[in-house]
Each structure stands twice: as structure tokens, then as C-alpha cells.
N, C-alpha and C positions, 0 to 999 in steps of 0.2 A: 491625148495618151497615144504612144505610138509603140510598134512592135519592135523589138530587137532582141539579138541573141546575147545570152549570158556568156561571158567569158571569165579567164581564170583570174586576171585582175580586179575586176568587179566584185568577184568573191571574195578576195583578201580583204579588200576596203569593208565589205558587207558586213564579216563576220566580227570586226572589229567594232563597227557601228551598232550590230545588232547585241553585243554583250552591253552596250551602255544603254541601250534603249530597252528598259524594262517597265513596262507600262502596267499591266494588270496586276492583280492580288491574288496569290495561291494562296486558298485556305489550309495552309498545312502549318502549324504552329507547333515548335518544338517543345517537349517536356522540359521540365525542371530536371534539374540533377538529383541524381537519388541520394537519398537524406544518409545520416551516419545509421550504420547497422545495429546500435545499441539501441535498445529499447526507450522510449522518451515518455516522460510524463504526459497526461492529459493537459492540453493547454487551456487555461482559461483566462480569457482577456475581457477587460472591463469595455462595455461599448455605451455610448450615451447618442441614440440618434434623435435625440430633443432639438429642435431649431434653435439656433443662436439668436440671441436677443441683440438686435441691433439698435444702437443709438449712435446717432450722427454727432451727439456732444461727448468728443474725445476726452479721456481723464487726463490728468495730469501724470500719473505715474502709472505704470505697468508693473511695478515692484511686486504688488501681490501673486499677481500671475507667474513671475520669474519663481518666485519664492517657492509656489507649489509644484511648479515644473522641473526647475533645475536638479532636485535631486535625482531626477528619472533618467537624466541625458547623461550618457558614460562615454568615458575616451577607451577606443579599440586599438591596441597595440598589435601589431602583425609582422611575422619573421617569416620570410621566404626566400627560397633560392634565388640567386640573381637573374638566372633565366626566366625565371615566373614573374617578372615585372608588370603588373598590370595595367600600367600607364604606357609601355613601349609600344602598343599596337593598337588600342580601343579608340584613340583621340582621333575624332574628325577636325579640321583646320581651325572650327572656332567653337568646338562643342567640348567642354572638359568635364571628367568627372572629378569631382570633389574629393580627391584622396591625397593626402598628403605623408610625406617619406622622412627620411632621416636629414633634418635640415632642409626639408622639403625639395632641394635641389637633385637630389639622387634618384627620386621618381619622376622626373620630368623627362620625355624624350630629349636624345641629344646627349645629354650631360654624362659623363664618365661614370662606372661603376667603380663602388669604393671596396668590394672585398666579394667575398663567396655566398655573402647574405645580405639581405635587404631588410630593413625595418619601414613600416610605414604606419602613419597613424589615421585612425577615422573615428567615428562617433556611432553611437548607439541609442537606442530607446527602450528602456526596460518596459514590458508589455505585460508581464504576471510577477505578482509576490513571490512564485518559486522559482525565478531566475530566468526567465525565456528573455530575449532581447533581440529586438529587430534592427537590422542594420541593411547595408546594401553588398550584393553579391559582390561587387569589385572591389570592394575591403576586403573579403575574407577569400577571395577566389585565390585558389593556390598556397594559401598560407600553410606552413609547417608548425606554428606556434601562435594561439590567439591568446592575449592577455588582455581583460578589461579590467578598469580601474573605477571605482563609483566615487561621487562625488565627496562621501566621508572619509575617503583616502585608503579604504579597502581595496585589495587586487584579488583576481580571480583569473584560472587559466580556464577558457571557455571550451566548449566542444561543439562543432557545427552539426545541427540538427538537420537542415537542408536548405539548399540554394537553388534560384530560378534566374538565370541569367536573362532569359526574355523579359521579365519586368525588373531585373536589377535588384532582387529582392531576397535577404539573407533572413535566416533566423538561427540564432546561437545560444548556448544555455550554461549558464554558471551554477555551480553548486551551493546555492544560498537560499535562504528562507527571510519571510516578513520583508520583501524589499519594496520600495514605493514605486508602483506599477502607473502609468498613466492611463489616462480612458481614451480610448478612440472615438472620434465622432463620425457621424455620416457625411463623408466626402461629397457624396453627391447633392448636399444641400449647400454647400458651401457656395458662395456669389462672390463674383467680380466685384471688387471694391472691397470686400471684408478685410479688416486689420487683422495681419498675422505675424508671429514671431519666430523667428529662426533661431534655434539654439543649437552649438555643437563646438567644436575645438579646432578652430583655424589656423591654420600653420603650427599646431602644437602649443600655443601660449597660452592655452588654458580655456575653460568654458564661457563663450561669450554669446550674447543675446543681441539681436539686431532686430528692427523693424520694420515692417511694408504693409503693403498690400497684396490681395490675389489680382494679378494684372491680366491672367486669362486661365480660361481652363480648357481641357481636352486637347491639349498639345502634343505634338509629335515630333520627332528631331529627325532620326534617319531612316524611319519606319521600318526599322530592322526588326524590332523587339514587339510586346506588346504596351506600347505605349498609350498614356491618358493623363499627362503630367498636369499638374497645376503648377501655373507660371507665377512668380512672385519677383518683386524688385527688393525685398527685402535683401540686405548685404549676406552674401555665402562666398566661401573662399575654400581651397583646398584644406581639407582635414575637416570639413563639414558633412563629408558624405555618412549617411547613415542617421544624422542629426534629425530632430523634430522640429516640423512645421505646426505650430499651434495656432487655436484662435483665441479670442479674448477670453475666453473660459478655461483655458490650460487645455484643451482638449486635442488629441492628434489628429490633424487633417491629413499630414502627409508627410513623407520621410526624404530627406533633401538627397538630391542624386547626381544632379548637374549642372552646368552653368552653360551659356552662350557667351564666348569672349574671344577678343584681339589679343589680350595680355597676358592670360593664365589667371588673372585676379577676377574678382567681384566688376561688372558693368551693368548692373541693374537687371539682369535677365538669368533667373536660376529655376530649376525644375525639380519639382518632389513628387514622387509617387504617391498617389492619391492613399487614403487610409482604407478606404475599401477595397481597392486592386490589392493592398498588403494582407489585409483580413484573410481575403480567398486563398492567397498564396501561402500564408502561413497555416491555415485551417488544412490545407490539402497535403504542405507537406508532414504534420502532426499525424494526421489520420492515415495516408497513404503512403507517406516516405518519398513521393514525389508530386509534380504540379502534372494532374492529369487535363489535357485539352480535348475540347470537343473538333471535330473536322465536318466541314459542311460539304467540301467538294467540288468548289466552285472557284473561276478566276474573276476577279471585279475589279472594277473602275469607278473614281468618282465622276460625277456627271457635270459637264459646260451646259449654258443655257442653249445650245445648239443640239446637243446630244438631247437635253431634255423635251426640246420641242420636235426631235426626230421620233423620239419614242412615246411622246404623247402625254408626257409628264408636265405638271403645272409648275414645277419649282426645282431645284437642281438638287433639294436633299433627296438622300439615297446612295443606294450602290449599284452601277450597272452590271450585270455579269456579263462577262465577256465568253468565256468557256465553262462548260459545264463536266467534271471529269465523268467520265465514262463507267457505269456500275458503283459511282459513288451515292453518299445520301440525298444530295439534292437531286442527281437523275434519278433515282429510284422512285422520288416524291413526285417528280414531273416538271422540275425546272427547266429553262431551256434559255439559251444566248438570247441576249436581248430584253431579259426579263429585267426590271428594277424593283429591287428590293426596298421596301420603304418601311417595314416594320419588322420587331422582332418581338415575339411574344408580346404583342400589342404596344411596344414601346416603339416612338418615330425612332429611323435610322438618317443620320444626318450626313454620314459620308462611309466610305469602304474602310477605313482606319475604325471607325465605330462598332461597324457590323463585325468586322475581324475581332474584336476585342470581347464582343459580346459571344459569339461563336465561342471564343477560347474559353472563356469563364463556365462555359456548360459542361455539365458532365457527360463525357462518352455514353451513348445509351439512353439519354434523355429525348423524347419528343419536345421539340420547339415547333412553334408556328410561326409563320413568315409570311407576311402581307407582301404582295408583289402586284406592281402594276406591269400588264402585258399588252401592248398595242392601245393603252388608254384604259383598259378594262382591268377593273379592282378583283385580284384573286388571291386565295387563302391556300397556302401549302403546309401540310403536318410533314416535319421532318424528324427520321430519328438520326441522331447525330452518332458518327462512329469515332474512334479514337485515333488521335494525331499520331503516326509513327515517330519514332525517336530522331529520325534522320531528314525530317523535314522541317523547313523554314519559310517562314511567311513574310513578303515584304510588301505592306502596303504603300503603295506610292503616291502619295498627295499631289504629287506635280500634274499627277495623269490628267487631272480635270482642268489644267491650265494651258492645254495644247491649243495652239493659234489655229484660227480658221483659215482654210487652205482648199486649193482647186487641182484639178488633176493634172492640168498643165503643165508639161514638162516631165510628166512620168512615162518610162518605156518599159514594157510588159512583154514576157514571153511564156512559153507554156511550162508546166512544173512536168519535166519528163523523169524519167528513174535515176538518170546520172545527176539532175540537179538535186533532186531529192535527197539523194545520198551524200552529195558534196555539203548541204546544207542542214542534213540530219534532220528533214522535214519528216513527223509521222505520217504513216501510210493514209491514215483517217483524214487528213487536210487535203482539201482540193481545192485549185484556184489558179492564178496566174502571178508569176515571180517577177517582181519588180527589177528592171536590168539597170536601171539610171534614173536619176531624179535631179532636174537640173539644179544647180547651186542657185541660191536666192529665191526661188520659188516658193509660193506658201506650202507648198506639199513639202520642200526640202527643209522650210523652217519650223513647221509642225512636227518633222521627225522621220517622216517617212524615209527608207534606205533601200538601195539595192539589195536585193536578198530577201526583202520582207515578201510575203505572200499573201495578196489579196483574194479574200475568200467570198466576201458579198460587198456588194452596191445597192444601196437603199434597200437593203433587207432580201434581195434576190441574190441567190447563190451563184459564185462563179465557178466555172469548172475550168475553165481555159483562155488563154490569151484573149480569144477571139469574143468570148463572151464579155469580158473586162472592155475592149475596145467598144462593141457594141453597144454596151449599157452607157458609155461616157459621150457617144457620138452626138446624141440628141438629146440634153438633159432639159427635164421640165421646170427646173427651179434653178436658181444660182449656187444653192447646197446639196452637196451630195454625203451621204452615210457610206461610211467604209468601214468594215472590218478586215483587219489585218492580222495575219498570224507572223509572230516574230519568235526567236528562240525563246523567249519567257513564256511564251503564251498567245492568246488571243487578246484582241482590245479593238476598240471602236474609236474612229474621227471623224469628225465632220469637216467638209472642206467647202469652202466659200469662193467662189470665183470673182465676187467683189472685192474680195481682200486684195487682189492682185491690183486693184484702183484703174 
């Protein structure tokens, strides 16, 4: 490590790199959209939490299940203004929501608009006899008119009870009674390998049933929402959005939401919002008119094997606290940077995304118990969660835990003076040494360290200035160094390994 001055050219590059490097997770999860102001009837959903009877001898027909489920899966037609095209900006390169349009092409990015209004087709699931229907937020978002067609040919105009973009769940209602409602299963009891059926209206050709298995659980995609997807290889295509994913007893285990695809169509990787997550959202929308989420007030990241060793944790399960929001719930309860949260209300925490979701699903004002490993010692903290502000968004970055091992060779630092602090917009409470350069091709560069990052700790020891940083790296006691770095997105830890340089 060397000492160098920070120049304007370095800063301009750093700001771009810093914007792209967001490694920690802020526990600030945005609330759902407000519900329709009209008073809604109570929601009575049929729930069956009994475990699935698993028989490896698959039958020769699923017709009885389909006959039971099909009447409860509906078509959802929407009309919206052309500028409100839900497919125009929301897709990632290979991640598509299954929303079909007028001839489908009208809803695909890059296709020309055909008029002042656009029409889309999705699916929905009847969840109560009095007309509540579960679907996706991206199906009804920005819709001016929503029409629902039942399997028996009847059509109704639906109203939106509430939407929640964070989970991509929406609840709509039609004025009807004695409808065939599906039962919701306990999605926590679903296992990888279970047979599932996907039912919806792909491409607008009519109700279609496909079969597959549960390929994985607890999947996240972009990390921008409250995601806990069930992954399946059952064929799902545009128009399936909001359709049902059911088990072999005909119970809903998920609502189909998205696919991973190169072509825009099914490639065997589909995602469904788990039924338990749907139940939580629906209950919140009906009772409160919105989804209220808990706020813990920490920045978190996943554990690598090196980080687990550095923090004296015997496995990589858990969520490592990078920063604690001053005056927030975690701060008041006594949590500190460097703590590893391993349990939430007695349940084990596997990674940052799982903890993020558990906090989100907790009612603000409730007290939760956190199991924490601090320097290898187990501790318990009682935390009273606060309410997440409307303008907050949490981003759990699953790639956080895969940072490569690195050394500090090739890293230059300088003092964090007032001018540099102002240019980099570093908070006054952050003290440390500013990285002025990182040699291209070095382990530090490959791991993501960039000029403009601020080193605040080395091997759990605070760094106040460049001299501290240089002194702490001159005589290393081992091949590995634990570094805490502040970036524009917050603080996170990385381990650097000098043996990685070969």
C-alpha cells in the first residue's frame, strides 16, 4: 500500500465505479401501493397447511386435479395508456415477466405502438367465493380498465383492492358470489422435487396446463424486491402472469410471476411467488390498505468462507452487519458493525436476502429476537422494529458473498480531508483513508476495490487516516486481511488474501 494524492481524474472514474459497486443491504423496504379507497369486504381464504402426501409412483393422469383447479384460474384483460406499457422498462436482459399483449408483440420492448391504448392479457386465481382474485402487480399496474373472464364464460369488471410492487402481488375483486375458490397450501413445506402444475393463459390461446417439478426454493433475481421465489421447470410463457402453480392435491403453492429466458419464451426456468408470501400481502392489503414492512436499520451482506473465518463463525450461513443506522432499532438494541445475525425469532438465517424478507414480513412495532455471533460469542438481542418509510428501497445483493480473495498490494491511499469528503459526499461520521488507485489486474481490483472507496477498518482495527492504513499493512501477521470499506452505497467487509496473487 502506498500514499498518493487524489486528483480530479481519479474522482471522475471513482464515482462511476462506486455507483456500480453496491455490496451491502440496506434494511429499508418500501411499502406497497395504497389500496382502493372503497371499503372492501373481509377476505376469507381457504388454507390447508397439512403436508403433501409424497408418492414416488406418479399416476398416469392429472385430469382430476386439473378439473378441480381449472375453474378457479381466470383470464385478466387490461387496458392502459400507451405510455404506461408495463414491459417497456421493467425487463432485465434475460428476465421476463409473463405478461401478454394484443397479439403479444405489442407488449414487447422495441415493437412499435399501435394506437393510443394498449391491451394486455394475464391470469389470476380466485381465492375467495365472494370475488377476491390474486394476480401480479405488473399485470394490473397502470391499468385503466380490468376485465376478468371466468372459465364458465362470464365476464366482470374488476377493481383493484391493492398492489405491492415489492413482491409483484396484486389483489383485485369482482362483484360475484359462490365462486370456485382455490385452497392455499403452506409453501414453506414445499420441497425440491415435488410435482407441480402451472395453469394460465399463455399467449392468449386459452387456458393451458403444464407439468414440472419444483427446481429450487428461496430464489432471488435482481434483489430489488422482497423475493423468495419458487423455481419450476413447468412450461410458462407470456400470459401466464398471475396464474396458479399448484401441487398434486390441487392447492396453490405459488403465483407465476417471471421467467429466465434468452428467447422471450419458456426455457425451463420459471419463478412463482410463494403462497405464504401472497397470503401476507393479501391480508395486509385488506386489513390496512397497504403493506406495512418492518425496519431493522442495518446494512448487511452475505458471508464468504474467509469472512466467516475472520468473524469466528463456523459456517457461511447468516447475515454480516456492515453498518448500523444511528438511532435505528438495531442501534438502540445494541447491535454493532461486524455482528453476524444467525437467527430471527428462533429460526435460522441462511443469507442476507432471507433476513431481509423476514424483517419485511414483521409488523412495525413488534419485538423480534435476533441471534447474533459477535467475535465467536453467541448473543441474543430483542429489537423493536420501526416502520419503513415510503421512499426507502432495499437491495439485497446476493453477489456480495462471492467477492474474490484479495491482497492490498497495488492499493494507494490518502487522507480523507474536507475537500475530498465533500467531493465524494462522505458522511461526517465516516473516518478512514481514501483509496486513490488500485492497480488493474491486482487481486484488490478484481475484488471490486476502486479509487474513491474509504477504508475504515483493517483487521477489526479502526483506520483514522492514510498513515494508519499504511502502518497496518506493512507487517501483516497472516496472508489474509479483513477490510471494512465505505462506498457510496454504505459499508461492507471484504477479505484480502495475498496468496491469491500466486
